[in-house]
C-alpha positions in Angstrom: 10.4 3.9 -16.8 12.3 4.6 -13.6 10.6 5.8 -10.4 11.6 9.2 -9.4 8.9 10.6 -7.1 7.8 8.5 -4.1 5.5 9.7 -1.4 5.4 7.9 1.9 2.4 8.2 4.3 4.1 8.4 7.7 1.5 8.2 10.5 4.0 7.7 13.3 7.7 7.4 14.0 7.5 3.6 13.7 6.8 3.8 10.0 9.9 5.8 9.0 12.6 3.1 8.7 10.3 0.8 6.7 9.4 3.6 4.3 13.0 4.5 3.7 14.1 0.9 3.2 11.3 0.3 0.7 12.2 3.5 -1.2 15.8 2.3 -1.6 14.6 -1.1 -2.8 12.6 0.4 -5.7 14.0 0.8 -9.2 14.8 4.5 -8.8 15.9 6.9 -11.5 18.3 9.8 -11.2 17.3 12.6 -8.8 14.7 10.3 -7.1 13.1 11.9 -4.0 11.1 10.6 -1.1 8.4 12.9 0.2 7.1 12.1 3.7 3.5 12.9 4.4 1.9 13.1 7.8 -1.8 13.9 8.3 -2.6 14.9 11.9 -6.2 14.0 12.8 -8.5 16.8 14.0 -11.0 15.2 16.5 -14.6 15.7 15.6 -16.9 16.0 18.6 -20.6 16.6 18.9 -20.8 18.1 22.4 -20.9 21.7 23.5 -17.6 23.6 23.2 -18.2 25.1 26.6 -18.2 21.7 28.3 -15.0 21.6 30.5 -14.6 17.8 30.0 -14.9 18.1 26.3 -12.5 21.0 26.1 -10.0 19.0 28.1 -10.4 16.1 25.8 -9.9 18.2 22.7 -6.7 19.8 24.2 -5.4 16.3 25.0 -6.0 15.1 21.5 -4.3 18.1 19.9 -1.3 17.7 22.2 -1.0 14.0 21.5 -1.4 14.5 17.7 1.3 17.3 17.8 3.7 15.0 19.7 3.1 12.2 17.2 3.7 14.5 14.3 7.0 15.8 15.8 8.2 12.3 16.6 7.3 11.1 13.1 9.2 14.0 11.4 12.3 13.5 13.5 12.3 9.7 12.8 11.8 10.2 9.1 14.4 12.9 8.8 17.0 10.8 10.7 16.3 7.7 8.6 16.6 9.6 5.4 19.8 11.3 6.4 21.3 8.0 7.6 20.5 6.4 4.2 21.7 9.3 2.2 18.2 9.8 0.6 17.0 13.0 -1.0 13.8 13.8 1.0 11.1 16.3 1.8 8.6 16.5 4.7 5.0 17.7 4.6 2.6 17.9 7.5 -1.1 18.7 7.3 -4.2 18.3 9.3 -7.6 16.8 8.4 -10.8 15.8 10.3 -10.2 12.4 11.9 -12.7 10.7 9.6 -10.9 11.6 6.4 -7.3 11.3 7.4 -6.6 8.5 4.9 -8.4 10.1 1.9 -6.6 13.4 2.7 -3.2 11.6 2.7 -4.0 10.1 -0.7 -5.0 13.4 -2.1 -1.8 15.0 -1.0 0.2 12.3 -2.7 -1.4 12.4 -6.1 1.8 13.7 -7.7 3.7 10.5 -6.8 5.0 7.8 -9.2 4.2 5.5 -6.4 3.1 5.8 -2.8 4.4 3.8 0.2 2.0 3.2 3.1 3.7 1.5 6.0 1.0 -0.2 8.3 1.2 -0.1 12.0 -0.2 -2.1 14.9 -3.9 -1.2 15.3 -3.3 0.8 18.4 0.1 2.3 17.5 -1.0 5.6 15.9 -3.7 8.2 16.5 -3.7 9.0 12.7 -3.3 5.5 11.4 -4.4 5.0 7.7 -6.7 2.7 5.9 -4.7 1.5 2.9 -7.7 1.2 0.5 -8.8 4.7 1.2 -5.3 6.0 0.3 -5.5 4.1 -3.0 -8.9 5.4 -4.0 -8.2 9.0 -3.0 -4.8 9.2 -4.7 -5.5 7.4 -8.0 -1.9 6.2 -7.8 -0.4 2.8 -7.1 0.2 2.3 -3.4 2.5 -0.2 -1.8 1.3 -1.2 1.7 4.1 -2.4 4.0 3.0 -4.9 6.7 3.5 -3.8 10.3 7.0 -4.6 11.4 8.3 -5.2 7.9 12.0 -5.6 7.9 12.8 -7.4 4.7 14.9 -5.1 2.5 13.8 -6.2 -1.0 10.7 -5.2 -2.9 9.8 -6.6 -6.3 12.6 -9.1 -6.8 10.1 -11.9 -6.9 6.5 -10.8 -7.6 3.1 -12.5 -7.4 0.4 -11.0 -9.6 -3.2 -11.8 -8.5 -5.0 -11.9 -11.8 -8.7 -12.2 -12.6 -8.8 -10.3 -15.9 -10.6 -7.3 -14.5 -9.9 -3.6 -15.3 -8.4 -3.0 -11.9 -6.1 -6.0 -12.2 -4.9 -4.7 -15.6 -4.3 -1.3 -14.1 -2.3 -2.7 -11.3 0.0 -4.7 -13.6 0.8 -1.7 -15.8 1.3 0.5 -12.8 3.8 -2.0 -11.5 5.6 -2.2 -14.8 8.8 -0.4 -13.6 9.1 -3.0 -10.9 8.1 -6.0 -13.1 10.6 -5.3 -15.8 13.4 -5.5 -13.3 12.1 -8.5 -11.3 14.0 -11.8 -11.2 10.7 -13.7 -11.4 7.0 -12.9 -11.9 4.2 -15.4 -11.3 0.6 -14.6 -12.5 -1.9 -16.5 -10.5 -5.5 -16.9 -11.6 -7.8 -18.7 -9.1 -11.2 -20.0 -10.1 -13.9 -21.8 -8.2 -15.1 -19.8 -5.2 -18.9 -19.7 -4.8 -19.0 -15.9 -4.4 -16.9 -15.2 -7.5 -18.9 -14.3 -10.7 -17.6 -16.5 -13.5 -17.4 -13.5 -15.9 -14.7 -12.0 -13.7 -12.3 -14.9 -14.1 -9.8 -14.8 -17.0 -6.6 -16.8 -17.2 -3.4 -14.8 -17.4 -2.1 -16.0 -20.7 -2.6 -12.7 -22.6 -1.2 -10.4 -19.9 1.7 -12.8 -19.5 2.5 -12.6 -23.3 2.4 -8.8 -23.0 4.8 -8.8 -20.1 7.1 -11.2 -21.9 7.4 -8.8 -24.8 8.7 -6.2 -22.2 11.4 -8.7 -21.2 9.6 -9.8 -18.0 10.6 -13.3 -16.7 7.0 -14.4 -16.3 5.1 -17.7 -15.6 1.4 -18.3 -15.2 -0.6 -20.6 -12.9 -4.4 -21.0 -13.4 -6.3 -23.5 -11.3 -9.4 -24.2 -9.3 -9.4 -23.3 -5.6 -8.9 -26.0 -3.1 -8.4 -23.9 0.0 -10.9 -21.9 2.1 -10.3 -18.4 0.6 -8.4 -16.5 -2.1 -6.1 -15.1 0.6 -5.0 -18.6 1.5 -4.5 -19.6 -2.1 -2.4 -16.5 -2.7 -0.5 -17.0 0.5 0.5 -20.6 -0.6 1.6 -19.4 -4.0 3.5 -16.4 -2.7 5.4 -18.5 -0.1 6.1 -21.2 -2.7 7.9 -18.7 -5.0 9.4 -16.7 -2.2 7.6 -13.5 -3.2 8.5 -10.2 -1.7 5.7 -8.3 -3.4 2.1 -9.0 -4.4 0.3 -7.0 -7.1 -3.5 -6.7 -6.9 -6.3 -4.6 -8.3 -8.6 -2.7 -6.0 -12.2 -1.7 -6.6 -15.1 -0.1 -4.7 -18.3 1.8 -4.8 -18.8 3.0 -1.3 -16.9 4.2 1.8 -16.5 0.6 2.8 -14.7 -0.4 -0.3 -12.8 -3.7 -0.4 -10.1 -5.1 -2.6 -10.7 -7.3 -5.5 -10.7 -11.1 -5.2 -13.0 -11.3 -2.2 -12.0 -8.3 -0.1 -8.7 -9.7 1.1 -6.5 -6.7 1.4 -6.7 -6.2 5.2 -6.1 -9.9 5.9 -3.3 -10.0 3.3 -1.5 -7.2 5.1 -1.9 -8.9 8.4 -1.0 -12.4 7.4 1.5 -12.2 4.5 5.1 -11.3 5.2 5.7 -9.0 2.2 4.4 -5.7 0.7 1.2 -5.4 -1.3 0.9 -3.1 -4.4 -2.7 -2.0 -4.9 -4.1 0.0 -7.9 -7.6 1.0 -9.0 
């Protein structure tokens, strides 16, 4: 199945070019469209509205958010037009504590969502990737800050532990996997904080993918490094991966990704996009 509707969460102008480049790298069908989404944060304060200092603060926040939205729209529009991409722009507002969930909710009609990450201080309305995943119910590709590589999904690493979330991520990524040059399913066992019942080698899912014509290999081994993140990093760099596919799970506002809560560190440290599903 081809990808035809892609939403991109654009928190600031710096995210526009990465989003457009990633969109073009996906296996797109006819009439594919990129929908840019910007959620401007509304500052929540607990002071009195008549306080002059508070009123000045709120006015400054509104002005800064409006400027960021304007710059983001201009950059997104320019990047799409330069690339000849069919696009649409949507801008909404939400309380600053639910900017990411609101962005995910707006993008629920997407085949896939792109979420470019920015430097920590780069955006007033920056997004938490996991919150976009949980709110949207759709597969989300996080693009590391400063991402410039123009391929996504040519060589794919699948982080596999046999869980429901990992299975969902694999099948959500199927349009990409069936067109990949190489797919490596990696199962890591042996960390003290990993329940043994969660570990399952990737042989069955590899066989399923092979029936879809996916060029797949499996690697199942005991951990020798300090963390799952390090194990996956070694495997990804070894195969020259340009995408990692992972499951995501959570039960509270402070949800973390599967395989030891590595999504934030993965985005910071690995030089390729990360597809998350739940």
